[in-house]
N, C-alpha and C positions, 0 to 999 in steps of 0.2 A: 477515483482515489480509493477504491476498494484495495484491500490487500489481497488483491489477486496473484500475489506472489507466489501463492501455491500451484498456480496454473503454468503448465509447460508453454511456453511461448510457441506462436507460430512458426513452424520449422521452414526456413527459407532454402529454395535449391542451391546447391553450391558445391556439390561433389564431396570428397572427403574431407576437407576442412570443416564444411558446415556440419557433418555427421559428428567429426570428433568434438566440435564445439557443444554439441547437443549432448553427446554422452558425458563429457566433463561437466557441463553445467547441471545436468540431472544429478551426477553423483555427488557435485557440492551441495545440492539442495539436500539430499538423503543424508549425507555425512554432517552437515550442520544442524538439520532437524533432530538428528539422533543423539548427537554428541556435543552439541553446541560449539562455540568458536573454539573452547580449548582442545577439542578432539580433532579439529579441522587440520588436516595436514595435506601438503602436496602428495605425499606418498599413498595416503588413504584414499584421496581422491582418484588417483592414477590407478590404484588397485581396483576400486569399485567402478571405473568407467572402461576398464579394460584396456588401458594405453600405457605407453611407456612414461615413466615419471620425467624423462627427459624431453618429451613431448609438452607435458604440462610447463614444466619450467621455461621452456623455450618460448611458449605463447603467453602465459600468463605471470611468469618469473616467481610470484610467491602467492602466499594466502590471501593477501591483500589484493592482488590483481584478480584473482578467482572471485573474490566478494563483489568488487566492482563490476565484473562481467555479469554475474548473476544478477546484480540489481538493474544493470543496464539491459539485461534480456526481460525484465520485469516491464521495464517501460516500453519495450516492443510489442507487448501483448496487446491483441485487437479488442480493447475494453472500451465500451461506452457507458456513461453514466445512465441510471435508471430514467425512464420517462413514462410516468404512471399516469399522468393528467394534471397532477397537482402538486405543489411543493411538499406537503405532509406525506403523500405517497411515496415521492421521489426520495426524500431523506429517511424515510423508514425503510425502503428497499435498500439503500445504501448502507445504512446501519446493519441490516441483516446480513449483507455480505460481509461487511467488517467482522461482525461477531463470529460468522462461521469459520473466518480464517483464523480468528485468535482462539477458539476453543478446539480447533482440529488437534489432535494427537498423533504424533508430535505436530506441533505449530511451526512451520518455517518461517512465518512471518515475524513471530516473537523472536526465535533464534536469530533472525537476521538483525532484528533491533538491537539485540544483546551484542551481537558481534560488531555493530557499528562503533560501539563504545571502545572496542579494542583495536579498530582500524582507522586511522585518519583518512585513508582512500575512501572506505566504505562509508565512513560517516559524510564525507562531501558527495558521494554518489547517492546516498539514501536522501540526503536533504534536497538534492536537485529532483530525485524523483518523487517525493512528496510535495515539491513546489508544483511540478508540472501536474500532478494529479489533482491538488486543489483547483489550479488554473482549468484543468478539464472539466472539472464539476462545477463550475462558476455558471455554465449555462443552466443549471437547475435553478439558479436565482433569476437569470436572464428570463427563462420560461414564465416564472412567477411573476414577474414584473409585467411582461406582456399579457399575462391573464388577469392582471389587475389585484392579484393576491398581495403585493407588496407595491409601496408607492414608488414611482418611476424616479430614477436619478439620486435616491438617498441611501439605499442599502448597501453596506459593505459586504460583497459575496463572500471573501474569504473568512471574514469573522463570523459569518453566519455558518459557514460550513464547519469552522472548527468547533463552535459552539454545539452543533448538533452531532457531532461524531465524539467529541471528547469523552463523554460520559462512559462510552464502550472501552476505551482505553484505560481510562481511570478504574473501572470496574474489573476488568478482566486482566490487564497487565500490571497494574500498581497494587490493586487490593488483592489480586489473584483470587477473587470471589468465584462462587458458581455462577455460570450464566443466568441471567434473568430474561426469558423470552419475551417480556413485556417491555425491556429497556429500550430495544430499538425504536418501537413506536413512541415511547414517553419522550425520549430525548429529542426525538423529530418534532413532536408537538410542543415540546418546551421552547424549542429554538424557533419554529414557526410563530407562537404567540409573543415571543420577545422581538421578533423581526418586525411583526405587524404593529408593535408598539412602539418601535423606533429604537430599540436597544443597540441596533447594529449600524445606526446612522453613520455616515462619513463623519470624520471629525470636522467641526465647526458648521455641520450642516444639522437641520432639525427639520422633523417630519411636520 
């Protein structure tokens, strides 16, 4: 669930079509990070990518289509959740990745979040990406249960993960505060303690 949207996805072999897609999506990331959604145009992307704008219009149709494909490419990245040997360590490592993506200047992750408010297509794609990322990270909770760190069969993994990562977005995106190097670990620790105390028990269950 890391905002590894900054990372260029693995390039798949596929000849000219794959190369053009890679060039165009790299251009979208750069244009969006530099100028935000307001500055994102098909013409600007085509010029930066070094392709004819007709090529972009033909394949992606409009800015919304470009954003959807960029988000889809983020989902293609071969990213794996941290595996440090403890839930506290895993959540701390995850939070460090998130913080790094949000403080990067310019931050493509933040620019893409903002863009999703201007494009229904992008909003749907980003919701799906986040849903998939949270599902991918549920293994952190499953491992913790297997190690005996959490009670078996009671913890709502999604709620725990949201609680552990939310302080990063609140601090850096909503408040626009300076990054706190201690926040990733503190947020992780708070979530682990809350989970151990039953704060994220599934509805209708108790530990």
